N, C-alpha and C positions, 0 to 999 in steps of 0.2 A: 139176300141178307149178307152183310159183311161178316167176316170171321171174327171170333172173339179176340184174336190177336190184333186185328186192325182197328177194333173199336176200343182203343185205350183212352183213358181220361187224359186231359191236358196235364202238362208237367206241374209238379207241386211248386207253388209260388216260393216256398222257402228254399227250393233248390235251384231256382233259375233267377237270372238278373231282371226278368220282366217285372213291371210294376204290379202292385196288388190289383189295381183296377183292370189291367190287361188280362190277368189270369182269371179274375172273376167273370169278365165278359166271355172269355173262352169257355169256361165251365158252364155258364148260362146257355151259350149257344149249343154246346154239346148236349145239355139236358133237353133243350127244345127239340133237337133232332131226334133224340131217343124217344120222346113223347109224341113226336110228329105234330107239334103245335108251334105257333109263331111266338117269337119273343114278346111281342106286344100282348098277346093273349095271356101268357104266363105272368107277366108283370101286372097286368090288369087284375087278374084273379088274386094275386098276392096283395095288391093295394086294397082291394075290397075286403079281404080277410083282415088285414091290419086295422082298417077303419072300423070294422065290426068289433074287434078286440078292444080298441081304444074307447069306443063308445060305451063299453060295459065296465070300464074302470071307474070306480067311485073314489074320487079324491076326498080326503078328510076335510071336514069343515075347519075353519080357523080355531074354533074352540077345541075340537078333537086333536088337532095338530099341537096346540099349546099343551094340552093335558099329556099327550104322548111324550113331548119334549121334557116336561117336568118329571114324569115317571122315569125316563132315561137318566135324567140328571140326578135324581135321588138314588137310583141303583148304582150309578157311577161313583157318587160320593160314598156310598156304603162300602163298596169294594176298596176304594182308596183308603178309607179309615182302617180297613183290615190289612193294608199294606200292599194291595195289588192295583196296578194301573190297568187300563184297558189294553187291548191288543187290536191291531187292524184286522186280525183274523177272527175276532169275536163277533158273532152276529148280534143284533139287538136283542133277540130272544134269549141268546146265551147269557148276555149281560144281566138280564132280568132274572134268569134262572139262578145264576151264581149268587146274586144279591139275596135272593129268596132263601137259597140253601144256607147262606151265612146266617141269616136271621133265625132260621129254624134249627140249625145244627151246630153253629159255632165256628170258631177259627180253624180248628184242626180239620174239620170236614171241608171247609173252603180251600184250605191249603192243598189238600189232596185233590180236590176238584181241579184246581189250576195245574197241579203237577200232571194229572191225567190229560188235561187239555194240551199242554205244551208237548207232552210225549206223543199224543195223537197227531197234532199239527206238524210236529217235527221240523227240523231244519233251522232252529233259532240260531245255532252257532254259526252256520254258514251264512245266514242272512245278516248277522251282525258284521261279519267281515266284509260283506259286499256293499254295505251302505256308504255312499259318498260322504254323508255328513259325519261319519265316524272314522274317516280315513286317517286323520291325524292321531287317533288313539289306537290304531291297528296293533302296534307292538304290545300295548297293554292288553288289548282284547285277545290276542293270540295266546298270551299266557293265562288269561282268565279262562279261555275255552279249554286249554290244556288241563287246567286244574278242574274244571267242571267235568270233563270227560273222564278224568282220573278219580272223580268223586271226592276231590279235596275242596269241599264246599266253603270251608273257612277262608281258604286262599282266594276263592272267587269273590267273596264278600269284601275282603279288605282291598283287593286290587281293582274292583269295578267302581268303588265309591268315588275315587278321583275322576274317573271317566265321566260319571254321572254329573259331578259338580261342574266340570268344564263344559259338558254338553248343555246343561241347563243355562249356563251363562251365555252360551252361543245362541240358544233358542230365544232367550228374552230379547235379544237384539233384533230378531227376525219377526217376532209376533207383535202386532200393535196393541200395546196395553195403554190404559189411561194414565199410568204413572210409571216412571222408570226408577230403578234403584240398583245399587251395586252390591248390596248384601245378599248372599246366597239364600239365606233363610227368608228373605223378603222378595226374592226375584219374582215370585208368582203370587204375591199377595193382592194384586189388583186385577180387576175384571177385564176381559177383552172388550174391545170397543163395539163388537157386534153381538149383542145378546140374542138369545132365541135361535142360534145357529149351531151347526155341528161343532164349530170352534169352541162354543161355551162348554160343551160336554168334554171335549179334549182338555180344555183349561181346567175344568173341575177335577178331572182324573189326575193331572199333573200336580195341581195345587194340593189336593187331598193327600197325595203320596208324599210331597215335600213336607206338609204339615206334620206327618208322622215321623219321617226319617230324620228331618232336621230339627225336630222339636227339642227345646231346652228341657233337660231332665236332671234334677239335682243328683250328683254322685252319692250323696248321703242317703238317698232314698232307695227303695227297692228297685231292682232293674225294671226297665220298661217292658211291656209285654210284646212289643214288636221291634223290628230293626231300628236302631237309633245310631245315627252317624257319629255323634259325639262319644257315646259309650264305647263304640267299636274302635274308633281311631285313638282313643285315650286309654285303651286297654282295660276297660271296665266291664266288658261284655264277652268273656271267654266262652260262654256256653252256646252262643248263637252259631249256627253252622249246619242246618239241615238243607236238604235238596230244595225244599220249598223256599227257604230264605235266599238261596242263590238265585233261584228262578224269579223271585220278586224283583231283584235288582237287574238281572239280565233282561227280563221282560220289560221293566221300566226303561232300560236303556234302548231297547228296540223301539218301544212305543214313542219315546221322546224323539228319537232319531227320525222316525217316520213323520211325526208331527212337524219337526223342523223342516223336513223335505217338503211337506205340504205347504208350510208357511213361505218357504223360499220360492217354490214354484208358483204359488198363488199370488205372491207379491210382485 
């Protein structure tokens, strides 16, 4: 038997210039030698196992798929009406759970649910600075993030709104809509061209968020219950400024930037 020192695994692909396939083949050959079997035997067994797994997968019927899509769409719109966009880090089950908690327990509970989610997922500030679609707003975002980490949430809200406005205008040029418009409040008023797809759920999240944040709300009336761009930038909303409020806008910025990246890469 060779010594343990001589039976070392092939070099880590991340640390050598070899291609991924070369390293994978080397690792596979090493495993076959250790098990004293042929490569063909190992691959044949793996192929049979995968075929067995695939044969047991039950795909939903078209009716079931449509129902699941409609339920996800409803949950997404519910969250958007409460001021929260989706996140690429939210699983479908978490989206449904959040919408259900909002229905059962109200706005404050949902706000805390999302605060906990972003705290556990972590890294939103670093992710925002790393996104190519946000590169032109990096100076704004650096100050937003400084304010967020300093718990100056009112400063976050005021400084991130212009970023959102510019980002949305950039997004609407990349995503195929049935009608185009130059007005920010109408940028997302029209449906995507491919309904019953994931894009429709993304669209519903952005549209619902914009409907709330850019909604016309008479200054002579009581303040709106959620973040309103016009009330904030015209100095009519001095009381808004909790951590959840800041995360609503930072989370929306991240989600819309991710959506923009998907639209550009997919186009």
